[in-house]
Legacy VTK file of the C-alpha trace (Angstrom):
# vtk DataFile Version 3.0
C-alpha trace
ASCII
DATASET POLYDATA
POINTS 483 float
124.552 238.145 210.863
123.392 241.741 210.911
120.023 242.023 209.158
119.721 245.788 209.403
118.724 247.446 206.130
121.789 249.408 204.953
121.216 253.136 205.088
124.136 254.090 202.835
122.657 252.731 199.607
123.907 254.609 196.549
121.316 256.621 194.640
121.631 254.474 191.476
121.378 251.245 193.490
118.285 252.502 195.270
116.574 253.471 192.007
117.528 250.205 190.288
116.353 247.976 193.157
113.313 250.103 193.866
112.173 250.029 190.248
112.668 246.258 190.196
110.385 245.911 193.220
107.730 248.097 191.644
108.030 246.178 188.390
107.493 242.884 190.170
104.486 244.350 191.959
103.036 245.539 188.653
103.620 242.108 187.124
101.866 240.446 190.068
98.894 242.746 189.615
98.662 241.679 185.959
98.476 238.025 187.022
95.299 238.731 188.995
94.029 242.059 190.244
92.229 240.384 193.115
95.422 239.607 195.027
96.136 235.908 194.467
98.360 234.260 197.027
101.260 232.081 195.829
99.325 228.860 196.363
96.473 230.178 194.222
98.925 231.148 191.490
100.211 227.562 191.573
96.611 226.363 191.202
96.235 228.568 188.114
99.377 227.050 186.635
98.140 223.518 187.365
95.230 223.859 184.941
92.591 223.206 187.618
89.006 224.050 186.739
87.992 227.654 187.555
85.653 226.669 190.402
88.568 224.871 192.110
90.820 227.938 192.302
90.418 229.827 195.558
92.058 233.217 195.834
93.883 232.560 199.117
96.610 230.209 200.237
94.754 226.973 199.464
95.899 225.551 196.153
92.393 224.208 195.500
89.041 223.805 197.194
88.713 220.529 199.064
85.058 220.211 197.974
82.944 222.100 195.439
81.941 225.218 197.412
78.253 225.806 198.026
78.677 229.401 199.241
81.034 232.312 198.633
80.734 234.211 201.887
79.523 234.251 205.497
77.563 236.935 207.346
77.780 236.179 211.072
75.260 238.049 213.223
76.703 237.911 216.735
74.184 238.605 219.488
76.794 239.688 222.022
75.967 239.084 225.664
74.286 235.708 225.312
70.626 235.731 224.251
68.337 233.408 226.176
67.348 230.439 224.021
64.249 230.241 226.237
63.008 233.642 225.028
64.106 233.306 221.406
64.157 229.886 219.701
63.589 227.069 222.233
60.055 226.770 223.675
59.903 224.856 226.977
56.330 224.360 228.278
57.563 222.121 231.116
59.741 224.948 232.400
56.673 227.199 232.359
54.784 224.632 234.457
57.596 224.496 237.038
58.016 228.255 237.433
59.161 229.083 240.969
59.833 225.452 241.901
63.236 224.193 242.939
65.403 223.190 240.004
65.966 219.398 240.237
69.526 218.695 241.405
69.762 215.911 238.836
70.155 218.673 236.226
72.619 220.929 238.018
74.769 218.765 240.318
78.422 219.215 239.418
77.611 221.449 236.472
79.428 224.758 235.786
77.372 227.743 236.942
78.483 231.355 236.673
76.968 233.874 239.119
74.336 231.531 240.610
76.962 229.363 242.292
75.927 228.582 245.880
72.447 230.114 245.509
69.075 228.397 245.653
68.192 227.430 242.091
64.585 227.907 241.043
62.931 227.348 237.666
62.118 230.532 235.798
59.395 230.314 233.157
59.797 231.552 229.574
58.611 235.145 229.659
56.877 235.152 226.265
54.708 232.911 224.147
56.028 231.185 221.035
54.339 231.064 217.637
54.669 228.786 214.627
55.475 230.400 211.290
55.414 229.557 207.599
54.747 226.246 205.934
57.487 224.674 208.045
55.866 225.564 211.350
59.217 226.663 212.756
58.539 228.008 216.240
59.919 231.378 217.374
59.290 233.694 220.295
56.486 236.161 219.648
59.007 239.013 219.935
60.371 238.158 216.461
57.457 238.624 214.030
59.701 239.830 211.191
62.125 236.907 211.482
58.998 234.754 211.532
58.273 235.867 207.963
61.466 234.089 206.819
60.937 231.018 209.031
60.973 228.708 206.009
64.528 229.861 205.233
65.791 229.066 208.728
67.521 226.034 210.143
67.034 226.478 213.891
69.607 224.578 215.961
68.426 224.037 219.555
71.309 221.847 220.721
74.420 224.020 220.780
77.140 223.560 223.403
80.204 225.632 224.189
82.987 225.560 226.789
83.572 229.039 228.229
81.071 230.464 230.707
82.198 234.110 230.875
81.773 236.629 228.089
85.285 237.363 226.837
86.582 233.767 226.750
83.217 232.634 225.355
83.520 235.129 222.495
87.085 233.918 221.956
85.891 230.320 221.831
83.088 231.136 219.398
85.433 233.153 217.193
88.646 231.139 217.339
87.700 227.664 218.585
89.786 228.263 221.695
89.490 230.292 224.886
93.295 230.648 224.821
94.361 234.029 223.477
96.422 234.474 220.346
94.529 232.120 218.039
93.216 233.341 214.652
89.539 234.210 214.345
87.282 232.288 211.967
87.181 235.242 209.573
90.974 235.255 209.455
91.106 231.509 208.773
88.626 231.918 205.923
90.377 234.842 204.256
93.751 233.113 204.730
92.512 230.005 202.965
90.178 231.477 200.362
91.107 235.141 200.002
88.533 237.760 199.051
86.771 238.666 195.828
87.631 242.335 196.190
90.834 244.340 195.907
89.298 247.585 197.162
87.869 246.447 200.517
89.074 244.101 203.254
88.117 240.447 202.957
87.047 240.405 206.619
84.978 243.286 208.018
83.494 243.767 211.495
80.820 246.229 212.632
79.554 246.777 216.178
76.234 248.281 217.269
75.030 249.047 220.787
71.440 248.711 221.945
69.485 249.937 224.943
68.079 246.789 226.525
70.898 245.058 228.429
74.291 245.332 230.089
76.916 246.402 227.548
79.806 243.975 227.737
82.883 245.252 225.863
83.933 243.610 222.612
87.727 243.511 222.300
89.368 243.837 218.889
91.277 240.605 219.560
88.015 238.815 218.699
88.754 239.498 215.035
92.536 239.281 215.236
94.596 237.112 212.901
96.550 235.541 215.768
99.614 233.749 214.414
98.442 234.116 210.795
99.945 237.022 208.828
98.374 240.264 209.989
96.831 241.060 206.596
94.144 238.490 207.420
92.821 240.189 210.540
89.396 241.803 210.485
88.958 245.515 209.889
86.369 247.313 212.000
84.056 249.684 210.170
82.152 252.275 212.188
78.587 253.275 211.433
79.061 256.839 212.658
81.816 259.360 211.957
84.870 258.168 210.028
84.002 254.604 208.970
87.634 253.483 209.257
90.014 255.298 211.586
92.881 257.166 209.895
91.895 256.084 206.389
91.043 259.641 205.279
93.707 261.600 203.468
95.337 264.284 205.675
94.256 267.872 204.942
96.310 269.484 202.204
97.639 266.202 200.810
96.727 265.436 197.213
96.233 261.918 195.876
99.355 262.065 193.703
101.527 263.162 196.614
100.248 260.329 198.788
100.773 257.854 195.944
104.430 258.936 195.725
104.943 258.400 199.453
103.297 254.959 199.397
105.353 253.887 196.372
108.571 254.963 198.085
107.716 253.272 201.398
106.617 250.077 199.673
109.793 250.033 197.602
111.868 250.149 200.783
109.692 247.478 202.371
110.141 245.187 199.345
113.890 245.590 199.545
113.776 244.578 203.200
111.428 241.704 202.419
113.795 240.380 199.742
116.515 240.189 202.415
114.480 238.847 205.345
111.601 236.924 203.700
109.296 238.057 206.502
105.565 237.626 205.702
104.747 240.576 207.944
106.686 242.877 205.630
104.711 241.624 202.644
101.538 242.132 204.669
102.576 245.712 205.383
103.033 246.385 201.677
99.623 244.905 200.875
97.919 246.889 203.625
99.421 250.185 202.457
97.983 249.502 199.016
94.600 248.424 200.390
94.370 251.508 202.610
95.054 253.729 199.607
92.275 252.076 197.589
89.902 252.195 200.571
90.042 255.980 200.525
87.748 255.778 197.506
85.914 252.485 198.103
84.862 253.013 201.746
83.015 256.332 201.243
81.209 254.769 198.268
80.267 251.750 200.376
78.919 253.860 203.233
76.950 256.197 200.976
73.397 254.848 201.072
71.946 257.569 198.859
71.651 255.080 196.013
69.404 252.786 198.067
65.680 253.204 197.559
63.495 254.473 200.379
61.690 251.150 200.182
64.938 249.321 200.974
65.825 251.657 203.831
62.352 251.211 205.298
62.534 247.426 204.935
65.686 247.342 207.068
64.628 250.168 209.366
67.957 251.758 208.446
68.848 255.400 208.955
72.140 256.272 207.261
74.849 257.147 209.730
73.030 256.043 212.889
75.317 253.069 213.581
72.338 250.809 214.331
72.204 247.050 213.816
69.619 247.611 211.062
71.931 249.957 209.165
74.836 247.550 209.646
72.711 244.769 208.128
72.227 246.886 205.027
75.958 247.625 204.901
76.607 243.889 205.239
74.623 243.280 202.064
76.606 246.007 200.297
79.894 244.476 201.478
78.752 241.082 200.247
77.960 242.550 196.828
81.464 243.992 196.649
83.283 240.744 197.411
83.996 240.784 201.149
84.332 237.157 202.238
83.488 237.280 205.960
81.247 239.925 207.533
80.603 239.944 211.262
78.023 242.153 212.967
78.079 242.400 216.750
75.036 243.726 218.580
75.832 244.453 222.230
72.531 244.214 224.089
71.882 240.668 225.323
73.364 240.358 228.827
70.065 240.030 230.695
70.943 239.150 234.291
67.929 241.156 235.419
64.756 242.565 233.920
64.797 240.039 231.110
61.133 240.536 230.225
61.374 244.307 229.741
64.864 244.219 228.219
64.056 241.447 225.765
61.249 243.543 224.314
63.771 246.284 223.574
66.582 244.075 222.305
64.427 241.858 220.098
62.977 244.925 218.385
66.512 246.201 217.701
67.474 243.123 215.650
64.223 241.593 214.369
63.569 243.798 211.361
67.140 244.152 210.146
67.819 240.409 210.344
64.709 239.507 208.365
65.321 242.267 205.813
68.894 241.068 205.224
67.733 237.521 204.465
64.919 238.742 202.198
67.164 241.231 200.406
69.851 238.629 199.742
67.226 236.252 198.393
65.598 238.889 196.184
68.997 239.735 194.675
69.869 236.070 194.056
72.632 236.158 196.684
71.184 234.025 199.494
72.112 230.776 197.734
75.777 231.810 197.833
75.738 233.292 201.354
75.567 231.665 204.793
73.829 233.805 207.436
74.411 232.764 211.062
72.504 234.285 214.022
74.167 233.262 217.290
75.353 234.431 220.703
78.442 233.317 222.610
76.279 231.182 224.946
72.704 230.952 226.253
71.002 231.656 229.600
70.007 229.444 232.485
66.511 227.988 232.952
67.003 229.010 236.595
66.142 232.564 237.512
68.626 235.184 238.633
66.184 237.574 240.223
64.190 238.797 237.222
66.823 237.593 234.737
68.995 234.627 233.793
72.658 233.691 234.292
75.211 232.576 231.664
74.732 229.059 230.331
76.893 226.781 228.155
75.272 223.325 228.297
72.534 224.025 225.772
71.502 227.034 223.680
70.243 227.982 220.223
71.170 229.621 216.946
69.816 229.689 213.422
71.387 229.446 209.985
70.046 230.413 206.571
71.319 230.453 203.030
73.316 228.364 200.629
73.632 224.661 201.333
71.399 224.750 204.415
68.032 223.011 204.788
65.485 225.747 205.405
62.349 225.321 207.478
63.710 222.801 209.954
64.471 222.668 213.668
67.454 220.498 214.524
68.453 219.051 217.890
66.891 219.630 221.290
67.603 220.390 224.908
65.984 218.504 227.774
62.455 219.445 228.870
63.731 222.269 231.096
66.171 223.668 228.539
69.282 222.890 230.591
71.393 220.469 228.519
71.556 219.677 224.815
70.483 216.038 224.604
69.501 215.339 220.987
71.807 215.824 217.968
74.250 217.876 220.030
76.161 220.504 218.035
79.409 221.754 219.549
80.934 225.073 218.484
83.672 223.074 216.718
80.936 221.328 214.709
79.437 224.681 213.742
82.848 225.837 212.493
83.453 222.593 210.599
80.065 222.877 208.889
80.663 226.507 207.885
84.046 225.643 206.370
82.536 222.676 204.535
79.970 224.934 202.869
82.842 227.167 201.748
84.496 224.143 200.136
87.081 223.627 202.885
87.885 220.491 204.898
88.305 221.793 208.453
91.000 219.159 209.135
93.108 220.313 206.179
93.028 224.100 206.610
96.058 224.318 208.894
98.949 226.608 209.752
102.173 225.340 211.278
103.521 227.288 214.219
105.489 226.360 217.341
106.128 222.896 215.994
102.531 221.800 215.358
99.731 222.296 212.847
96.888 224.435 214.171
93.380 224.694 212.773
90.118 226.494 213.598
88.528 223.344 215.044
91.656 222.347 217.021
91.517 218.508 217.089
87.726 218.287 217.223
84.645 218.948 215.145
82.522 217.206 212.563
80.328 218.480 209.750
76.620 218.446 210.716
75.478 216.750 207.532
71.842 216.444 208.635
71.305 220.198 208.209
72.874 220.389 204.749
70.613 220.594 201.718
LINES 1 484
483 0 1 2 3 4 5 6 7 8 9 10 11 12 13 14 15 16 17 18 19 20 21 22 23 24 25 26 27 28 29 30 31 32 33 34 35 36 37 38 39 40 41 42 43 44 45 46 47 48 49 50 51 52 53 54 55 56 57 58 59 60 61 62 63 64 65 66 67 68 69 70 71 72 73 74 75 76 77 78 79 80 81 82 83 84 85 86 87 88 89 90 91 92 93 94 95 96 97 98 99 100 101 102 103 104 105 106 107 108 109 110 111 112 113 114 115 116 117 118 119 120 121 122 123 124 125 126 127 128 129 130 131 132 133 134 135 136 137 138 139 140 141 142 143 144 145 146 147 148 149 150 151 152 153 154 155 156 157 158 159 160 161 162 163 164 165 166 167 168 169 170 171 172 173 174 175 176 177 178 179 180 181 182 183 184 185 186 187 188 189 190 191 192 193 194 195 196 197 198 199 200 201 202 203 204 205 206 207 208 209 210 211 212 213 214 215 216 217 218 219 220 221 222 223 224 225 226 227 228 229 230 231 232 233 234 235 236 237 238 239 240 241 242 243 244 245 246 247 248 249 250 251 252 253 254 255 256 257 258 259 260 261 262 263 264 265 266 267 268 269 270 271 272 273 274 275 276 277 278 279 280 281 282 283 284 285 286 287 288 289 290 291 292 293 294 295 296 297 298 299 300 301 302 303 304 305 306 307 308 309 310 311 312 313 314 315 316 317 318 319 320 321 322 323 324 325 326 327 328 329 330 331 332 333 334 335 336 337 338 339 340 341 342 343 344 345 346 347 348 349 350 351 352 353 354 355 356 357 358 359 360 361 362 363 364 365 366 367 368 369 370 371 372 373 374 375 376 377 378 379 380 381 382 383 384 385 386 387 388 389 390 391 392 393 394 395 396 397 398 399 400 401 402 403 404 405 406 407 408 409 410 411 412 413 414 415 416 417 418 419 420 421 422 423 424 425 426 427 428 429 430 431 432 433 434 435 436 437 438 439 440 441 442 443 444 445 446 447 448 449 450 451 452 453 454 455 456 457 458 459 460 461 462 463 464 465 466 467 468 469 470 471 472 473 474 475 476 477 478 479 480 481 482
């Protein structure tokens, strides 16, 4: 059967069918201006309680949600847990000594393979903070001021030992390409609380204290999910979103006419083919049109007080991590569901002592200010903040730095549903392997989804004859860290 859209449509037929498509679109917008998916519309019709009506493809929350959104602070390059969150005095004692083979025999090692392995001491002291006594590296005095909000996890494990597949694993639960990112899974299942901005936004900043590994856009791709769920990258300098500005000489009304005509044709094609990508194209045309007004307003920090700018260390338009943290709060206020900030400055194969001083200063103030600002505005209880790299670094030295490491590393969480002021799990006395209350990346994903009201085993998408999910066939909720 030929599925080509006929080009010889009579003028009256075109107008009749086109107006029908626009009428249906207008009717859908009256049902809910926030863009309810069909499953959510069914949930509305079922008479479910308001808190059990997500805006995405899930017909209902699996559990009462504790949070509305996630802000994921990705320390790209792999920060050393031994110079951030995991103090190892025994490693300091053994500095320069041969690493015991009982730790490393048969274990995956990246660039140190075949070399003599020697213990490399933590390069900075650690301090206890707050009533909780949570211990952090001395390079993070500002984060120390919110120590009682933090759940530090010192027992993370992952599976990919090189940067790009490790980012893929952290983002998608798989090092195999083509899988949806966690932000795409969340917006697919739950939708967004905004019609004027994307439900999943990514921002990238670049520091000056490490090797700059590239961050590919496939890290926030929707994979086999409909493309409308993929993340949209915002830029801190220049045009915040590429090609979103109206072309010179084109008025709003003229552009509206073009979009209406194109969407009418797309709806006609969609009615024939029932292709979700066509519906996604229609939705994205509409979102892009609305973003021409909403994005400049979002990026305009002139309404922020000088006190707020100083608290973050933000300078409008500089593209820094601090400024992106402030923009993350603004996105959260406007209903974006998943916000991911990458900071590319943590690949410390050499010069870790000098480079850590630079990199820690780049993220310390903005991270703490974001948590404080959310709390002051009453938003922290409905937001999960995650601070995490794609892996950690070895307790063995690589010259004056550390190699990639996957057997044990650290992160912290703060916000709704999380026990603040605790340290959970542990690595062995040299910081090599997670040995107590081990938390796999799949467990981290399962816990995040649980806080959002989603059972990680039931948020699935069928493709190629099987049901896929973010946690693959693994993962459990880390209940011990939940409030």
